[in-house]
N, C-alpha and C positions, 0 to 999 in steps of 0.2 A: 783604265777606262771602265765604266760600269755598263754591263750588258743587261738586257732583259733576262731575268733569271729563268724564264721558260726555255731559253736557248740551251741551258744546261741539261734539259730533259731529253735533248736529241743526242743520241749516241752516235759515234762514228760508224760508218758502214764499212766493216772490216774487209769485206770482199774487195773493196777498191784498193786496200793496202796489198792484198794478195795479188791483185791484177798488176799493180806497179812492180812488185817483186818479180812476177812472171815475165813482164815486159822487159825488165832489166836483164833477166837471165837470157831471154831471146836475143837481146841486143849484144850479149856477150857470146853468142854463137850456140846456145843450147837449144835442143829440140823440145820445146814445151808443148804439152797437150793441154789446151784450154777447156776446162769443164767448170769454170767458176762463175762466169757472168751469165745472167738470165737474158740472153739475146740470141735469137735464131741465127744460124750461120748462113742462111739463105739470103741472097740479094733481094731487094724489093722487087716484086713481080713486074715483068716488063710492061704490062698494060698500065700499071700505076706510074711507073717511070715516064712512059710516053705521055700520059695525061698531065703529069707535073711539068714536063718540058714544054708541052703545048701551052699550058697556062702561062708560063714565063714568056714564051715567044709572043703570046697575045697581050702581054702587059697586064696580066691579072694579078697585080701586086698591091692593090689598094685594100683598105680595111673592109672586112665584112661586118654584118651586124654582130653584136657581142655574143649572141646565142649561136652564131654560126651561119654559114651559107645556106639559104633556104633549100636549095636543091640537094645539099648533102643531108640536111635534116629529113627531107622527104625520102631520100634513098635509105637512110637508117630505119625510118619508119616502115618502109616496104620490106626491108631485111627482116625485121621482127615478124611481120605478117607472113612472109613467105616461108621462113625457116622455123618459126616457133609458134605459129598460129596465135600471135599476140597482137592486140590492137593498141598501138602506141601512136598517139597523135604527134605529128612533127613538132607542134608547139611545146610538147613536154620534153623535147630533146635539146640539150645544150652542148654544142661542140666546144671542146676545151684543148688547151695546150698539153697534150698527153693525158693519160688517166690521172696523173698527179694533179693536173688542173681541176679535174672533176672531184678528186678527193679533197682538195683544198676548199672548193665551194661547199661541198657537203659538210665538212667539219666546221667551217665557219658559220654555216646556217644552223646546224643542229646541236653543237656542243659548246659549252661554256663553263665558267667557274661554278663549282658545286655539282656539276653533272658527272655521272659515272657512265662508262662505256664498256660493254662486254664484247670481247673478241677472243678467238682461239689463241692458244699458245702451244706450238709455234705459229708464227704469222709473219707476213711481210712487215718489216720494222717500220716503214714509213706510215703504215696505217696507225700504229700507236703514236708515232711522233706528230702526225697532223692533229690528232685529238688532244694530245698534251699541249701543243702550241695554242690550241683554242682555249686552254684552261681546264679541260676536263681531266678526270682521273680514269685511267684505263685499268679495268679488271681483266687481266690475262688469264683465261681459264685453261688449265692444262688439259689437253686432249691426247688421245692415243688410239691404238687399233680398236679398242672396245667401242669407241664412238665413230669409227671410220676416219679418225684424225680430223673431225669436224665438230663445230659448236652446234650441238643438236638441241631439240626442244627441251629435253630433260635437263641438260646442263644449264640452259637459259633459265628454266624455272627455278633450279637450285641456287643459282648465283645472282638472280635479280634482286636488287635492293630498292628501297623507297626512292633513292636518289638516282637510280639508273635511268638514263634518258634514251639510250639506244643500244642496239646490238648490231655488230658488223660481222659478216662472214664472207667467205670466198669460195667459189666453186667454178672450176677447179682451183685448188689452193696453191699458194706458194708459201712454204717450200716443199710440201708433201705431195702435191699433185693429186689429192683426193677430192671427190665430188660428193654432193648431196643429190639424192634422187628426188623425184617430184613429191613423193609422199613426205619425205623428211623436210624438204624445203618448205612445203606448205604448212607442215606442223610448226616449224620455226616462225613463219610469218604469223600464223594464228596466235601463237603463244606471245609474241612480242606485242602485237596489236591489242590483245586482251589485257595486257599490262598498261596500255596507253602509251607505249613506247614507239620509237621509230626504228626502221630496219634499213640498213645499208648493205647491199650485196655487191661484192667485187666479182665481176664476170670477165676480168681482163684476159683470162686464158680460155674463154668460151670458144668452142670450135675445135680446140685441141683435146678431143676426147677419143679414147681408144677402145674402151669396153662398154660404153653406154652412149646413148644419143645426147648431144648437147641440149641443155634446157636453159630457160631464162625465167627469172622471177617476174618479168613483165607479163608472162602468160598466166601467172597465178594471182597477181594483185596489182592494182594501179597505185598503191600506196607506198610501195618500196622505192628507195633511191638506189638506182642501179648504175654502177660504174663500168665502163668498158673502154677498150683501147684498140687502135689500129696497129699497135706495136707487135703483138705476139702472133696471133693467127694470121693477120694480114701482112706481117713482115715489114712494118714501116717504123721501126724503132726511132731512127734519127729524124724522122719527119715531125715528131712530137705532136701527135694528134690522138685525142680520145673523145669520149662523150659521157654525159650524165643524163639518165632518164629520171625525171622527178614527178612527184604528184602535181597535179595541175595547180593547186594552191601555192606551191613552192616556186613556181616558174618566175614570177615577178621579182621576188626578193633575190633569187639566184641570179637573175639577169642583171640586177643592180650591182650585185657583188662582182659579177664577171666584168661589167663595164669599168669598175674601179680597180680590180685586181690585175687583169691582164688585157682588158679592152677587147681583144678578139684573138682567136687562134690564127695560125699562119694561113694566109690566103692561098698561096700556091699549093700547100699541103692539102688544103680542103678540096681544091679542084682535082688534085691527084687522087684523093681518096674516093672520088666518085667512081673511078674505074675499078676499085676494089670489089664492087658488087656485081660486076659484069660476069656472064657465064664463062668467058675466056679466063678471067682471073680466078674464078671459083674452082675451075678445073685444076689450075696450077696449085692452088692452096690445098685442095684435097689430096693431090699427089704428095705434097710435102707432109701432110698429116700422116699419111701411110708410111712415109720414110721415117718420121719420128717414132711411130709405133714400132717399126722394125728395130730401130736403135734402142728403144726402151727394152724390148724383149732380149736383144743381144746382151745388153749391159746386165740385166737381171740374171741371165744364165751364167754370165761370167762371175758374178758376185756370190753365187750359191756356194761354191767350194770354199770361199773365204769366210763363210758364216756372216756375210754382210747384207745379203738380200733381204729387203723388208718383208715382214710376214704378211703385210697387206700391200700388194703392188699398187702403184699409182694408176688411177684411171684417166688422168689427163695432165695438162701442162707439159713441161719437159724436164722434170726434176725427179731425183730419188733422194729420200731423206733416210740416211743410214745411221744406225746405232753402232758406234765404234767402241762401246764400253769394254768389250773383250780385249781391246788393244790399247785404249787410251781414255783418260778422263780429262784431257785438255785438248779440245778440238782446234784451238788456235795453233798450239805447238805442233799438233799432228799435221795440220795442213802446211805449215811452214816447213817442217822437216820433209814431208812428201815432195814438196816443190824443190827443195834444195837437193835432196838425194836422188829423186827419180824424175824430176821435171814434169810433174803432173799437178795442175792447179785446180783445186776444189775449194769450197767455201766452208768456213767454220760455222757450226750451228749456233754459236753465241750471237751471230747476227740476227737470228730469227726467233730464238726461244728465250724467254725470261727464266724458265726453269728447264733443265735438261740439255741446254745447248752445248754444254761443255763436253758431252759425250755423243754428240750428233754432228754429222757433216751433210752438206747438200752437194749433189753432183748434178750438173746440167748436161743432158745428153744432146748437146748442140754441136756435135761433131760426127764425122762419118764413122760407120761401123768398124772399119779397120783401125781407126784411131782409138775408138772406145775399147776395142779388144787389146790394143797395145797398152792403153792406160791401165786396164785390169791386170795385165801381165806385170807392169811396173809396180802397181799397188800390191800385187801378190809378193813380189820380192821385198817390198818395203815392210809389210806387216810380218813377213817371215823373219825379219831381223829384230822385231820388237819383243 
């Protein structure tokens, strides 16, 4: 059979292979420490669960408008005003099936054959894949500690071409967990708009900040496309709910796309998400953020003696991006051996980086401190044999 050739541009997500291997080892009776999947280990907050259950009990299961439940769009708008001093009209917010739905809408609207897209390398692989499926060419710009592991204004200026249509960045980022401050984010926006380009900002890990205050591009400009999610900070991964903030002129075509691509996001999930913005839920989420910060610090301390602690600690998200080149230049083999020999599951860097992924791995600190310390102990034994 003949497939659309663009499908061949989508690489497999290797972390899922590691997850399958890890689950198979667990089924065989091994004590596996899971640090591979980017999913908080906390349950969905009780207020959100209760709101979802109430929505189901009340029969709130019919379609909402394609752009989302009006009350939820209002709540997100208020969230931006309260926490980021940003004025975002509810009409500019489209509720989507996960942040992936928002990325799909943005890529289909903004990118096409002949267009080039700038983004950092390493990056969340689906960002590249969505743009490639739209027909665009992705220019993955290598970043490192010198730029704070971010695509900054200088790199955008250096790599922008006449056919470049847009730049995409993430703060906090996956897989490195690094952020852009207000000055750097503003400089990026000004540089992109001066080129006549579009800017997409991935804020999926917004709120999971440990060393700086969360920020949003919505507070700096009404012209950026901003992607967010209820999965990470709000702990609603399986509910599959996200949103997209768009410039006013883009709302109508995005709504048409939403009507045709997914019709509407899950109705019970949208009613449940209304409770995510309550003071009761906010208190729970902030406690969890502090827990994640303690986990980050414990993991960093344990990695120092192994020479694996990153030179620039992550300011957000729940990942560490580790250079393993002193031990291996094959991150896939490194991760598979670590799992087989010590029952610790982490992710090979080749999932995220076009260049350099073979000597990097990602660790998700989505486990209790005691388990993280045990994982470091096992990792120490493993690298001691290499």
